Structures are given as structure tokens and as C-alpha cells.
PyMOL CGO cylinders between C-alpha atoms (Angstrom):
from pymol import cmd
from pymol.cgo import CYLINDER

trace = [
    CYLINDER, -53.83, 12.32, 33.81, -55.85, 14.49, 31.39, 0.3, 1, 1, 1, 1, 1, 1,
    CYLINDER, -55.85, 14.49, 31.39, -55.06, 12.66, 28.12, 0.3, 1, 1, 1, 1, 1, 1,
    CYLINDER, -55.06, 12.66, 28.12, -58.22, 10.52, 28.33, 0.3, 1, 1, 1, 1, 1, 1,
    CYLINDER, -58.22, 10.52, 28.33, -60.60, 13.44, 28.78, 0.3, 1, 1, 1, 1, 1, 1,
    CYLINDER, -60.60, 13.44, 28.78, -62.37, 13.87, 25.43, 0.3, 1, 1, 1, 1, 1, 1,
    CYLINDER, -62.37, 13.87, 25.43, -63.95, 17.24, 26.23, 0.3, 1, 1, 1, 1, 1, 1,
    CYLINDER, -63.95, 17.24, 26.23, -62.90, 20.61, 27.56, 0.3, 1, 1, 1, 1, 1, 1,
    CYLINDER, -62.90, 20.61, 27.56, -61.45, 21.56, 30.94, 0.3, 1, 1, 1, 1, 1, 1,
    CYLINDER, -61.45, 21.56, 30.94, -62.32, 24.66, 32.95, 0.3, 1, 1, 1, 1, 1, 1,
    CYLINDER, -62.32, 24.66, 32.95, -59.95, 26.25, 35.45, 0.3, 1, 1, 1, 1, 1, 1,
    CYLINDER, -59.95, 26.25, 35.45, -60.66, 28.23, 38.56, 0.3, 1, 1, 1, 1, 1, 1,
    CYLINDER, -60.66, 28.23, 38.56, -58.10, 29.98, 40.69, 0.3, 1, 1, 1, 1, 1, 1,
    CYLINDER, -58.10, 29.98, 40.69, -58.04, 31.84, 43.95, 0.3, 1, 1, 1, 1, 1, 1,
    CYLINDER, -58.04, 31.84, 43.95, -55.52, 33.87, 45.91, 0.3, 1, 1, 1, 1, 1, 1,
    CYLINDER, -55.52, 33.87, 45.91, -55.31, 34.60, 49.58, 0.3, 1, 1, 1, 1, 1, 1,
    CYLINDER, -55.31, 34.60, 49.58, -52.87, 35.70, 52.22, 0.3, 1, 1, 1, 1, 1, 1,
    CYLINDER, -52.87, 35.70, 52.22, -52.09, 33.69, 55.32, 0.3, 1, 1, 1, 1, 1, 1,
    CYLINDER, -52.09, 33.69, 55.32, -51.90, 35.25, 58.77, 0.3, 1, 1, 1, 1, 1, 1,
    CYLINDER, -51.90, 35.25, 58.77, -48.13, 35.36, 58.25, 0.3, 1, 1, 1, 1, 1, 1,
    CYLINDER, -48.13, 35.36, 58.25, -48.83, 37.67, 55.23, 0.3, 1, 1, 1, 1, 1, 1,
    CYLINDER, -48.83, 37.67, 55.23, -47.58, 35.06, 52.73, 0.3, 1, 1, 1, 1, 1, 1,
    CYLINDER, -47.58, 35.06, 52.73, -49.74, 35.13, 49.53, 0.3, 1, 1, 1, 1, 1, 1,
    CYLINDER, -49.74, 35.13, 49.53, -50.68, 31.89, 47.73, 0.3, 1, 1, 1, 1, 1, 1,
    CYLINDER, -50.68, 31.89, 47.73, -52.36, 30.94, 44.47, 0.3, 1, 1, 1, 1, 1, 1,
    CYLINDER, -52.36, 30.94, 44.47, -54.42, 27.77, 43.98, 0.3, 1, 1, 1, 1, 1, 1,
    CYLINDER, -54.42, 27.77, 43.98, -55.42, 26.49, 40.52, 0.3, 1, 1, 1, 1, 1, 1,
    CYLINDER, -55.42, 26.49, 40.52, -58.11, 23.82, 40.12, 0.3, 1, 1, 1, 1, 1, 1,
    CYLINDER, -58.11, 23.82, 40.12, -59.46, 22.13, 36.99, 0.3, 1, 1, 1, 1, 1, 1,
    CYLINDER, -59.46, 22.13, 36.99, -63.04, 20.97, 36.49, 0.3, 1, 1, 1, 1, 1, 1,
    CYLINDER, -63.04, 20.97, 36.49, -64.36, 18.60, 33.84, 0.3, 1, 1, 1, 1, 1, 1,
    CYLINDER, -64.36, 18.60, 33.84, -67.18, 16.17, 33.13, 0.3, 1, 1, 1, 1, 1, 1,
    CYLINDER, -67.18, 16.17, 33.13, -66.39, 12.47, 33.07, 0.3, 1, 1, 1, 1, 1, 1,
    CYLINDER, -66.39, 12.47, 33.07, -68.57, 9.51, 32.11, 0.3, 1, 1, 1, 1, 1, 1,
    CYLINDER, -68.57, 9.51, 32.11, -67.97, 5.80, 31.63, 0.3, 1, 1, 1, 1, 1, 1,
    CYLINDER, -67.97, 5.80, 31.63, -67.74, 4.80, 27.96, 0.3, 1, 1, 1, 1, 1, 1,
    CYLINDER, -67.74, 4.80, 27.96, -70.53, 2.25, 28.41, 0.3, 1, 1, 1, 1, 1, 1,
    CYLINDER, -70.53, 2.25, 28.41, -72.79, 4.91, 30.02, 0.3, 1, 1, 1, 1, 1, 1,
    CYLINDER, -72.79, 4.91, 30.02, -71.92, 8.19, 28.27, 0.3, 1, 1, 1, 1, 1, 1,
    CYLINDER, -71.92, 8.19, 28.27, -74.88, 10.06, 29.80, 0.3, 1, 1, 1, 1, 1, 1,
    CYLINDER, -74.88, 10.06, 29.80, -73.93, 9.31, 33.42, 0.3, 1, 1, 1, 1, 1, 1,
    CYLINDER, -73.93, 9.31, 33.42, -71.94, 12.49, 33.90, 0.3, 1, 1, 1, 1, 1, 1,
    CYLINDER, -71.94, 12.49, 33.90, -69.79, 13.06, 36.95, 0.3, 1, 1, 1, 1, 1, 1,
    CYLINDER, -69.79, 13.06, 36.95, -68.18, 16.42, 37.73, 0.3, 1, 1, 1, 1, 1, 1,
    CYLINDER, -68.18, 16.42, 37.73, -64.48, 15.95, 38.52, 0.3, 1, 1, 1, 1, 1, 1,
    CYLINDER, -64.48, 15.95, 38.52, -62.07, 18.45, 40.05, 0.3, 1, 1, 1, 1, 1, 1,
    CYLINDER, -62.07, 18.45, 40.05, -58.31, 18.30, 40.37, 0.3, 1, 1, 1, 1, 1, 1,
    CYLINDER, -58.31, 18.30, 40.37, -56.03, 20.80, 42.07, 0.3, 1, 1, 1, 1, 1, 1,
    CYLINDER, -56.03, 20.80, 42.07, -53.07, 21.53, 39.79, 0.3, 1, 1, 1, 1, 1, 1,
    CYLINDER, -53.07, 21.53, 39.79, -51.16, 24.06, 41.85, 0.3, 1, 1, 1, 1, 1, 1,
    CYLINDER, -51.16, 24.06, 41.85, -50.93, 25.55, 45.30, 0.3, 1, 1, 1, 1, 1, 1,
    CYLINDER, -50.93, 25.55, 45.30, -47.95, 27.85, 45.18, 0.3, 1, 1, 1, 1, 1, 1,
    CYLINDER, -47.95, 27.85, 45.18, -46.60, 31.00, 46.80, 0.3, 1, 1, 1, 1, 1, 1,
    CYLINDER, -46.60, 31.00, 46.80, -47.57, 34.07, 44.80, 0.3, 1, 1, 1, 1, 1, 1,
    CYLINDER, -47.57, 34.07, 44.80, -44.53, 36.22, 44.17, 0.3, 1, 1, 1, 1, 1, 1,
    CYLINDER, -44.53, 36.22, 44.17, -45.23, 39.85, 43.39, 0.3, 1, 1, 1, 1, 1, 1,
    CYLINDER, -45.23, 39.85, 43.39, -48.62, 41.50, 43.47, 0.3, 1, 1, 1, 1, 1, 1,
    CYLINDER, -48.62, 41.50, 43.47, -52.08, 39.98, 42.91, 0.3, 1, 1, 1, 1, 1, 1,
    CYLINDER, -52.08, 39.98, 42.91, -52.42, 41.56, 39.46, 0.3, 1, 1, 1, 1, 1, 1,
    CYLINDER, -52.42, 41.56, 39.46, -54.14, 39.80, 36.59, 0.3, 1, 1, 1, 1, 1, 1,
    CYLINDER, -54.14, 39.80, 36.59, -50.91, 39.81, 34.59, 0.3, 1, 1, 1, 1, 1, 1,
    CYLINDER, -50.91, 39.81, 34.59, -48.97, 38.10, 37.38, 0.3, 1, 1, 1, 1, 1, 1,
    CYLINDER, -48.97, 38.10, 37.38, -51.67, 35.49, 38.01, 0.3, 1, 1, 1, 1, 1, 1,
    CYLINDER, -51.67, 35.49, 38.01, -52.16, 34.81, 34.28, 0.3, 1, 1, 1, 1, 1, 1,
    CYLINDER, -52.16, 34.81, 34.28, -48.46, 34.01, 33.88, 0.3, 1, 1, 1, 1, 1, 1,
    CYLINDER, -48.46, 34.01, 33.88, -48.70, 31.39, 36.63, 0.3, 1, 1, 1, 1, 1, 1,
    CYLINDER, -48.70, 31.39, 36.63, -51.93, 30.01, 35.16, 0.3, 1, 1, 1, 1, 1, 1,
    CYLINDER, -51.93, 30.01, 35.16, -50.37, 29.66, 31.68, 0.3, 1, 1, 1, 1, 1, 1,
    CYLINDER, -50.37, 29.66, 31.68, -47.22, 28.02, 33.13, 0.3, 1, 1, 1, 1, 1, 1,
    CYLINDER, -47.22, 28.02, 33.13, -49.36, 25.52, 35.04, 0.3, 1, 1, 1, 1, 1, 1,
    CYLINDER, -49.36, 25.52, 35.04, -51.55, 24.68, 32.04, 0.3, 1, 1, 1, 1, 1, 1,
    CYLINDER, -51.55, 24.68, 32.04, -48.39, 24.22, 29.94, 0.3, 1, 1, 1, 1, 1, 1,
    CYLINDER, -48.39, 24.22, 29.94, -46.84, 21.97, 32.59, 0.3, 1, 1, 1, 1, 1, 1,
    CYLINDER, -46.84, 21.97, 32.59, -49.82, 19.62, 32.40, 0.3, 1, 1, 1, 1, 1, 1,
    CYLINDER, -49.82, 19.62, 32.40, -50.06, 19.78, 28.60, 0.3, 1, 1, 1, 1, 1, 1,
    CYLINDER, -50.06, 19.78, 28.60, -53.71, 20.81, 28.55, 0.3, 1, 1, 1, 1, 1, 1,
    CYLINDER, -53.71, 20.81, 28.55, -53.53, 24.07, 26.58, 0.3, 1, 1, 1, 1, 1, 1,
    CYLINDER, -53.53, 24.07, 26.58, -55.75, 22.64, 23.84, 0.3, 1, 1, 1, 1, 1, 1,
    CYLINDER, -55.75, 22.64, 23.84, -58.38, 21.50, 26.37, 0.3, 1, 1, 1, 1, 1, 1,
    CYLINDER, -58.38, 21.50, 26.37, -58.72, 24.61, 28.54, 0.3, 1, 1, 1, 1, 1, 1,
    CYLINDER, -58.72, 24.61, 28.54, -61.79, 26.73, 27.83, 0.3, 1, 1, 1, 1, 1, 1,
]
cmd.load_cgo(trace, "trace")
């Protein structure tokens, strides 16, 4: 999925709690894509990588562990800014 992206990938993530008090974490990537024959015709692309229950508190340490696991799962560690 991300092997053909020559540049960098940015990630955003957000947490929230449903009315049932269940917390979730969503992780989305963003990158610029362009056809090889028109390299200046940039298109912003986004892809949701994870939407998972958040176990534990909403601390930075807890969320960073999930973010690193997700980036590892997709093999994009070297592309994430």
C-alpha cells in the first residue's frame, strides 16, 4: 500500500469516548501523490490505519505505543515524519 510512495508520510490521531464510555483511538496517514507523467499535479491522500479501542488512560505514553505498533504493522517507520 505505501511502498510506492517516494516521499514522507504524516500521521494524525485522535481519541474520543462514546456515549457508552468506551474510548477509541483513530490513526490516519496523509501524503502527497502525483502521477509519474505529471509530477507537479499533487493530490493530498489520506488513509485510516487504525480505529481501535483505547485500553488504559489517554496518556501520551499509552497513545504513542499504539501509534508505534501501527506504524510498524504497516512497515512505514522510515517514511513517517
